[in-house]
BALOBA-1460 file (C-alpha; in Angstrom, 3 decimals):
// residues 83
<rec num="1" residu="x" x="-44.980" y="13.245" z="19.393"/>
<rec num="2" residu="x" x="-43.171" y="11.493" z="22.193"/>
<rec num="3" residu="x" x="-40.342" y="10.597" z="19.789"/>
<rec num="4" residu="x" x="-38.921" y="14.097" z="20.070"/>
<rec num="5" residu="x" x="-38.131" y="13.652" z="23.748"/>
<rec num="6" residu="x" x="-36.829" y="10.067" z="23.690"/>
<rec num="7" residu="x" x="-33.051" y="9.752" z="24.175"/>
<rec num="8" residu="x" x="-30.998" y="8.552" z="21.246"/>
<rec num="9" residu="x" x="-29.230" y="5.224" z="21.706"/>
<rec num="10" residu="x" x="-25.464" y="5.443" z="22.099"/>
<rec num="11" residu="x" x="-23.543" y="4.031" z="19.140"/>
<rec num="12" residu="x" x="-21.987" y="0.636" z="19.644"/>
<rec num="13" residu="x" x="-18.178" y="0.494" z="19.806"/>
<rec num="14" residu="x" x="-16.771" y="-1.393" z="16.841"/>
<rec num="15" residu="x" x="-14.791" y="-4.533" z="17.483"/>
<rec num="16" residu="x" x="-11.137" y="-4.717" z="16.451"/>
<rec num="17" residu="x" x="-12.030" y="-7.018" z="13.553"/>
<rec num="18" residu="x" x="-14.501" y="-4.452" z="12.233"/>
<rec num="19" residu="x" x="-11.924" y="-1.666" z="12.024"/>
<rec num="20" residu="x" x="-10.821" y="-0.832" z="8.476"/>
<rec num="21" residu="x" x="-7.433" y="-2.158" z="7.412"/>
<rec num="22" residu="x" x="-4.673" y="0.342" z="6.909"/>
<rec num="23" residu="x" x="-3.492" y="1.093" z="3.385"/>
<rec num="24" residu="x" x="0.001" y="-0.061" z="4.303"/>
<rec num="25" residu="x" x="-1.312" y="-3.582" z="4.784"/>
<rec num="26" residu="x" x="-3.138" y="-3.508" z="1.438"/>
<rec num="27" residu="x" x="-0.088" y="-2.117" z="-0.339"/>
<rec num="28" residu="x" x="2.195" y="-4.724" z="1.205"/>
<rec num="29" residu="x" x="-0.213" y="-7.469" z="0.135"/>
<rec num="30" residu="x" x="-0.330" y="-6.132" z="-3.418"/>
<rec num="31" residu="x" x="3.469" y="-5.999" z="-3.567"/>
<rec num="32" residu="x" x="3.710" y="-9.609" z="-2.420"/>
<rec num="33" residu="x" x="1.069" y="-10.849" z="-4.879"/>
<rec num="34" residu="x" x="2.549" y="-8.990" z="-7.861"/>
<rec num="35" residu="x" x="6.088" y="-10.084" z="-6.994"/>
<rec num="36" residu="x" x="5.010" y="-13.709" z="-6.641"/>
<rec num="37" residu="x" x="3.085" y="-13.609" z="-9.927"/>
<rec num="38" residu="x" x="6.025" y="-12.044" z="-11.783"/>
<rec num="39" residu="x" x="8.479" y="-14.612" z="-10.399"/>
<rec num="40" residu="x" x="6.224" y="-17.586" z="-11.183"/>
<rec num="41" residu="x" x="5.485" y="-16.386" z="-14.713"/>
<rec num="42" residu="x" x="9.137" y="-15.608" z="-15.434"/>
<rec num="43" residu="x" x="10.102" y="-19.052" z="-14.123"/>
<rec num="44" residu="x" x="7.458" y="-20.675" z="-16.306"/>
<rec num="45" residu="x" x="8.692" y="-18.838" z="-19.393"/>
<rec num="46" residu="x" x="12.320" y="-19.788" z="-18.692"/>
<rec num="47" residu="x" x="11.373" y="-23.404" z="-18.019"/>
<rec num="48" residu="x" x="9.342" y="-23.693" z="-21.225"/>
<rec num="49" residu="x" x="12.091" y="-22.071" z="-23.272"/>
<rec num="50" residu="x" x="15.128" y="-23.862" z="-21.871"/>
<rec num="51" residu="x" x="13.923" y="-27.201" z="-20.528"/>
<rec num="52" residu="x" x="11.006" y="-27.942" z="-22.848"/>
<rec num="53" residu="x" x="12.870" y="-26.462" z="-25.859"/>
<rec num="54" residu="x" x="9.831" y="-24.521" z="-27.073"/>
<rec num="55" residu="x" x="10.361" y="-21.673" z="-29.551"/>
<rec num="56" residu="x" x="10.553" y="-18.230" z="-27.950"/>
<rec num="57" residu="x" x="7.691" y="-16.922" z="-30.080"/>
<rec num="58" residu="x" x="5.348" y="-19.769" z="-29.141"/>
<rec num="59" residu="x" x="2.515" y="-19.105" z="-26.742"/>
<rec num="60" residu="x" x="4.091" y="-21.442" z="-24.219"/>
<rec num="61" residu="x" x="7.022" y="-19.050" z="-23.759"/>
<rec num="62" residu="x" x="5.745" y="-15.669" z="-24.928"/>
<rec num="63" residu="x" x="2.522" y="-15.596" z="-22.892"/>
<rec num="64" residu="x" x="4.095" y="-16.135" z="-19.461"/>
<rec num="65" residu="x" x="6.973" y="-13.821" z="-20.409"/>
<rec num="66" residu="x" x="4.541" y="-11.036" z="-21.301"/>
<rec num="67" residu="x" x="2.634" y="-11.682" z="-18.084"/>
<rec num="68" residu="x" x="5.856" y="-11.492" z="-16.077"/>
<rec num="69" residu="x" x="6.734" y="-8.184" z="-17.710"/>
<rec num="70" residu="x" x="3.245" y="-6.815" z="-16.988"/>
<rec num="71" residu="x" x="3.295" y="-7.857" z="-13.329"/>
<rec num="72" residu="x" x="6.854" y="-6.555" z="-13.002"/>
<rec num="73" residu="x" x="5.767" y="-3.201" z="-14.412"/>
<rec num="74" residu="x" x="2.828" y="-3.053" z="-11.980"/>
<rec num="75" residu="x" x="5.181" y="-3.920" z="-9.135"/>
<rec num="76" residu="x" x="7.539" y="-1.133" z="-10.220"/>
<rec num="77" residu="x" x="4.614" y="1.315" z="-10.360"/>
<rec num="78" residu="x" x="3.395" y="0.347" z="-6.873"/>
<rec num="79" residu="x" x="6.859" y="0.628" z="-5.350"/>
<rec num="80" residu="x" x="7.502" y="3.909" z="-7.140"/>
<rec num="81" residu="x" x="4.339" y="5.631" z="-5.911"/>
<rec num="82" residu="x" x="4.740" y="8.211" z="-3.173"/>
<rec num="83" residu="x" x="1.834" y="7.061" z="-1.022"/>
């Protein structure tokens, strides 16, 4: 009854920390994470193959090498997108 005539409260202004992050920041973070993962995994595969003298087809070399290729492909896809 009296609710129809009561004024609506004004919305509170959001703080700077509450504002959504821009997609550029998220994309830049993804590029950095994928690049770091690809470099670390490639380094691990090279280290295990050359320094530890493990066979190339062993899991110690092949698994990080496959991971490095996967993260490198994802990095290429992110950098190649038009957004």
